[in-house]
PyMOL Python script that loads the backbone (N, CA, C, O; Angstrom):
from pymol import cmd

cmd.read_pdbstr("""\
ATOM      1  N   UNK A   1       0.939  -1.203  -0.097  1.00  0.00           N
ATOM      2  CA  UNK A   1      -0.181   0.023  -0.059  1.00  0.00           C
ATOM      3  C   UNK A   1       1.015   1.200  -0.165  1.00  0.00           C
ATOM      4  O   UNK A   1       2.054   1.155   0.493  1.00  0.00           O
ATOM      5  N   UNK A   2       0.711   2.136  -1.004  1.00  0.00           N
ATOM      6  CA  UNK A   2       1.557   3.376  -0.973  1.00  0.00           C
ATOM      7  C   UNK A   2       0.902   4.434  -0.306  1.00  0.00           C
ATOM      8  O   UNK A   2      -0.261   4.319   0.080  1.00  0.00           O
ATOM      9  N   UNK A   3       1.658   5.590  -0.124  1.00  0.00           N
ATOM     10  CA  UNK A   3       1.142   6.580   0.715  1.00  0.00           C
ATOM     11  C   UNK A   3      -0.327   7.230   0.314  1.00  0.00           C
ATOM     12  O   UNK A   3      -1.219   7.577   1.089  1.00  0.00           O
ATOM     13  N   UNK A   4      -0.308   7.289  -1.101  1.00  0.00           N
ATOM     14  CA  UNK A   4      -1.762   7.773  -1.450  1.00  0.00           C
ATOM     15  C   UNK A   4      -2.967   6.841  -1.145  1.00  0.00           C
ATOM     16  O   UNK A   4      -4.042   7.241  -0.697  1.00  0.00           O
ATOM     17  N   UNK A   5      -2.641   5.468  -1.460  1.00  0.00           N
ATOM     18  CA  UNK A   5      -3.582   4.552  -1.024  1.00  0.00           C
ATOM     19  C   UNK A   5      -4.072   4.544   0.583  1.00  0.00           C
ATOM     20  O   UNK A   5      -5.209   4.225   0.932  1.00  0.00           O
ATOM     21  N   UNK A   6      -3.185   4.884   1.336  1.00  0.00           N
ATOM     22  CA  UNK A   6      -3.034   4.950   2.808  1.00  0.00           C
ATOM     23  C   UNK A   6      -4.131   6.188   3.103  1.00  0.00           C
ATOM     24  O   UNK A   6      -5.089   6.126   3.873  1.00  0.00           O
ATOM     25  N   UNK A   7      -3.794   7.134   2.417  1.00  0.00           N
ATOM     26  CA  UNK A   7      -4.825   8.546   2.784  1.00  0.00           C
ATOM     27  C   UNK A   7      -6.185   8.267   2.361  1.00  0.00           C
ATOM     28  O   UNK A   7      -7.152   8.468   3.095  1.00  0.00           O
ATOM     29  N   UNK A   8      -6.280   7.734   1.002  1.00  0.00           N
ATOM     30  CA  UNK A   8      -7.625   7.736   0.587  1.00  0.00           C
ATOM     31  C   UNK A   8      -8.385   6.455   1.616  1.00  0.00           C
ATOM     32  O   UNK A   8      -9.542   6.581   2.019  1.00  0.00           O
ATOM     33  N   UNK A   9      -7.607   5.357   1.911  1.00  0.00           N
ATOM     34  CA  UNK A   9      -8.207   4.337   2.771  1.00  0.00           C
ATOM     35  C   UNK A   9      -8.736   5.120   4.214  1.00  0.00           C
ATOM     36  O   UNK A   9      -9.880   4.910   4.616  1.00  0.00           O
ATOM     37  N   UNK A  10      -7.912   5.933   4.870  1.00  0.00           N
ATOM     38  CA  UNK A  10      -8.285   6.799   5.891  1.00  0.00           C
ATOM     39  C   UNK A  10      -9.377   7.484   5.707  1.00  0.00           C
ATOM     40  O   UNK A  10     -10.336   7.402   6.474  1.00  0.00           O
ATOM     41  N   UNK A  11      -9.341   8.364   4.491  1.00  0.00           N
ATOM     42  CA  UNK A  11     -10.604   9.023   4.421  1.00  0.00           C
ATOM     43  C   UNK A  11     -12.014   8.405   4.185  1.00  0.00           C
ATOM     44  O   UNK A  11     -13.102   8.971   4.290  1.00  0.00           O
ATOM     45  N   UNK A  12     -11.729   7.014   3.817  1.00  0.00           N
ATOM     46  CA  UNK A  12     -12.846   6.244   3.758  1.00  0.00           C
ATOM     47  C   UNK A  12     -13.477   5.543   4.961  1.00  0.00           C
ATOM     48  O   UNK A  12     -14.429   4.766   5.031  1.00  0.00           O
ATOM     49  N   UNK A  13     -12.599   6.089   5.953  1.00  0.00           N
ATOM     50  CA  UNK A  13     -12.992   5.430   7.416  1.00  0.00           C
ATOM     51  C   UNK A  13     -12.776   3.926   7.298  1.00  0.00           C
ATOM     52  O   UNK A  13     -13.593   3.152   7.798  1.00  0.00           O
ATOM     53  N   UNK A  14     -11.797   3.533   6.711  1.00  0.00           N
ATOM     54  CA  UNK A  14     -11.324   2.114   6.742  1.00  0.00           C
ATOM     55  C   UNK A  14      -9.725   2.173   7.513  1.00  0.00           C
ATOM     56  O   UNK A  14      -9.153   3.245   7.708  1.00  0.00           O
ATOM     57  N   UNK A  15      -9.273   1.140   7.813  1.00  0.00           N
ATOM     58  CA  UNK A  15      -8.013   0.954   8.751  1.00  0.00           C
ATOM     59  C   UNK A  15      -7.018   0.718   7.795  1.00  0.00           C
ATOM     60  O   UNK A  15      -7.013  -0.377   7.232  1.00  0.00           O
ATOM     61  N   UNK A  16      -6.013   1.724   7.463  1.00  0.00           N
ATOM     62  CA  UNK A  16      -4.868   1.258   6.518  1.00  0.00           C
ATOM     63  C   UNK A  16      -3.775   0.490   7.378  1.00  0.00           C
ATOM     64  O   UNK A  16      -3.791   0.465   8.609  1.00  0.00           O
ATOM     65  N   UNK A  17      -2.728  -0.195   6.502  1.00  0.00           N
ATOM     66  CA  UNK A  17      -1.653  -0.839   7.238  1.00  0.00           C
ATOM     67  C   UNK A  17      -1.042  -0.069   8.153  1.00  0.00           C
ATOM     68  O   UNK A  17      -0.857  -0.509   9.288  1.00  0.00           O
ATOM     69  N   UNK A  18      -0.627   1.242   7.776  1.00  0.00           N
ATOM     70  CA  UNK A  18       0.119   2.177   8.752  1.00  0.00           C
ATOM     71  C   UNK A  18      -0.690   3.483   8.716  1.00  0.00           C
ATOM     72  O   UNK A  18      -1.506   3.806   7.852  1.00  0.00           O
ATOM     73  N   UNK A  19      -0.306   4.210   9.854  1.00  0.00           N
ATOM     74  CA  UNK A  19      -0.947   5.320  10.015  1.00  0.00           C
ATOM     75  C   UNK A  19      -0.339   6.536   8.952  1.00  0.00           C
ATOM     76  O   UNK A  19       0.857   6.820   9.004  1.00  0.00           O
ATOM     77  N   UNK A  20      -1.257   7.226   7.988  1.00  0.00           N
ATOM     78  CA  UNK A  20      -0.829   8.066   7.204  1.00  0.00           C
ATOM     79  C   UNK A  20      -0.080   9.416   7.972  1.00  0.00           C
ATOM     80  O   UNK A  20      -0.562   9.938   8.977  1.00  0.00           O
ATOM     81  N   UNK A  21       1.138   9.864   7.337  1.00  0.00           N
ATOM     82  CA  UNK A  21       1.911  11.032   7.883  1.00  0.00           C
ATOM     83  C   UNK A  21       1.638  12.309   7.219  1.00  0.00           C
ATOM     84  O   UNK A  21       1.904  12.369   6.019  1.00  0.00           O
ATOM     85  N   UNK A  22       1.209  13.220   7.734  1.00  0.00           N
ATOM     86  CA  UNK A  22       1.592  14.453   6.774  1.00  0.00           C
ATOM     87  C   UNK A  22       2.311  15.506   7.497  1.00  0.00           C
ATOM     88  O   UNK A  22       1.948  16.103   8.510  1.00  0.00           O
ATOM     89  N   UNK A  23       3.527  15.656   6.729  1.00  0.00           N
ATOM     90  CA  UNK A  23       4.675  16.565   7.538  1.00  0.00           C
ATOM     91  C   UNK A  23       4.274  18.090   7.274  1.00  0.00           C
ATOM     92  O   UNK A  23       5.035  18.979   7.658  1.00  0.00           O
ATOM     93  N   UNK A  24       2.961  18.421   6.552  1.00  0.00           N
ATOM     94  CA  UNK A  24       2.904  19.909   6.487  1.00  0.00           C
ATOM     95  C   UNK A  24       3.771  20.817   5.621  1.00  0.00           C
ATOM     96  O   UNK A  24       3.816  22.045   5.683  1.00  0.00           O
ATOM     97  N   UNK A  25       4.460  20.004   4.791  1.00  0.00           N
ATOM     98  CA  UNK A  25       5.253  20.853   3.812  1.00  0.00           C
ATOM     99  C   UNK A  25       4.374  21.403   2.914  1.00  0.00           C
ATOM    100  O   UNK A  25       4.330  22.633   2.943  1.00  0.00           O
ATOM    101  N   UNK A  26       3.711  20.890   2.180  1.00  0.00           N
ATOM    102  CA  UNK A  26       2.719  21.096   1.071  1.00  0.00           C
ATOM    103  C   UNK A  26       1.242  20.993   1.433  1.00  0.00           C
ATOM    104  O   UNK A  26       0.748  20.145   2.176  1.00  0.00           O
ATOM    105  N   UNK A  27       0.619  21.964   0.811  1.00  0.00           N
ATOM    106  CA  UNK A  27      -0.901  21.537   1.220  1.00  0.00           C
ATOM    107  C   UNK A  27      -1.538  20.397   0.705  1.00  0.00           C
ATOM    108  O   UNK A  27      -1.517  20.340  -0.525  1.00  0.00           O
ATOM    109  N   UNK A  28      -2.177  19.343   1.367  1.00  0.00           N
ATOM    110  CA  UNK A  28      -2.256  17.999   0.662  1.00  0.00           C
ATOM    111  C   UNK A  28      -3.808  17.869   0.873  1.00  0.00           C
ATOM    112  O   UNK A  28      -4.492  18.636   1.551  1.00  0.00           O
ATOM    113  N   UNK A  29      -4.250  16.769   0.177  1.00  0.00           N
ATOM    114  CA  UNK A  29      -5.678  16.564   0.098  1.00  0.00           C
ATOM    115  C   UNK A  29      -6.133  16.479   1.626  1.00  0.00           C
ATOM    116  O   UNK A  29      -7.245  16.992   1.759  1.00  0.00           O
ATOM    117  N   UNK A  30      -5.552  15.935   2.936  1.00  0.00           N
ATOM    118  CA  UNK A  30      -6.053  16.089   4.260  1.00  0.00           C
ATOM    119  C   UNK A  30      -6.464  17.543   4.380  1.00  0.00           C
ATOM    120  O   UNK A  30      -7.626  17.790   4.700  1.00  0.00           O
ATOM    121  N   UNK A  31      -5.585  18.547   4.144  1.00  0.00           N
ATOM    122  CA  UNK A  31      -6.029  19.878   4.575  1.00  0.00           C
ATOM    123  C   UNK A  31      -7.212  20.360   3.726  1.00  0.00           C
ATOM    124  O   UNK A  31      -8.096  21.092   4.171  1.00  0.00           O
ATOM    125  N   UNK A  32      -7.161  19.873   2.411  1.00  0.00           N
ATOM    126  CA  UNK A  32      -8.266  20.376   1.640  1.00  0.00           C
ATOM    127  C   UNK A  32      -9.838  19.788   2.075  1.00  0.00           C
ATOM    128  O   UNK A  32     -10.875  20.451   2.107  1.00  0.00           O
ATOM    129  N   UNK A  33      -9.684  18.489   2.362  1.00  0.00           N
ATOM    130  CA  UNK A  33     -10.906  17.799   2.861  1.00  0.00           C
ATOM    131  C   UNK A  33     -11.285  18.078   4.078  1.00  0.00           C
ATOM    132  O   UNK A  33     -12.497  18.038   4.292  1.00  0.00           O
ATOM    133  N   UNK A  34     -10.559  18.360   4.962  1.00  0.00           N
ATOM    134  CA  UNK A  34     -10.712  18.649   6.358  1.00  0.00           C
ATOM    135  C   UNK A  34     -11.583  20.079   6.617  1.00  0.00           C
ATOM    136  O   UNK A  34     -11.802  20.470   7.763  1.00  0.00           O
TER     137      UNK A  34
END
""", "prot")
cmd.dss("prot")
cmd.show_as("cartoon", "prot")
cmd.util.cbc("prot")
cmd.orient("prot")
C-alpha cells in the first residue's frame, strides 16, 4: 500500500496498514478535505 492509498483508505473510514503522516510541507488532500 503506497502513501496515496493509505490516505484514501483513511478518508474512507477504513483501517490502513500504517498511519498516514502529513508533515505539512505542502497543502495536501488532508488539509483540503478537512
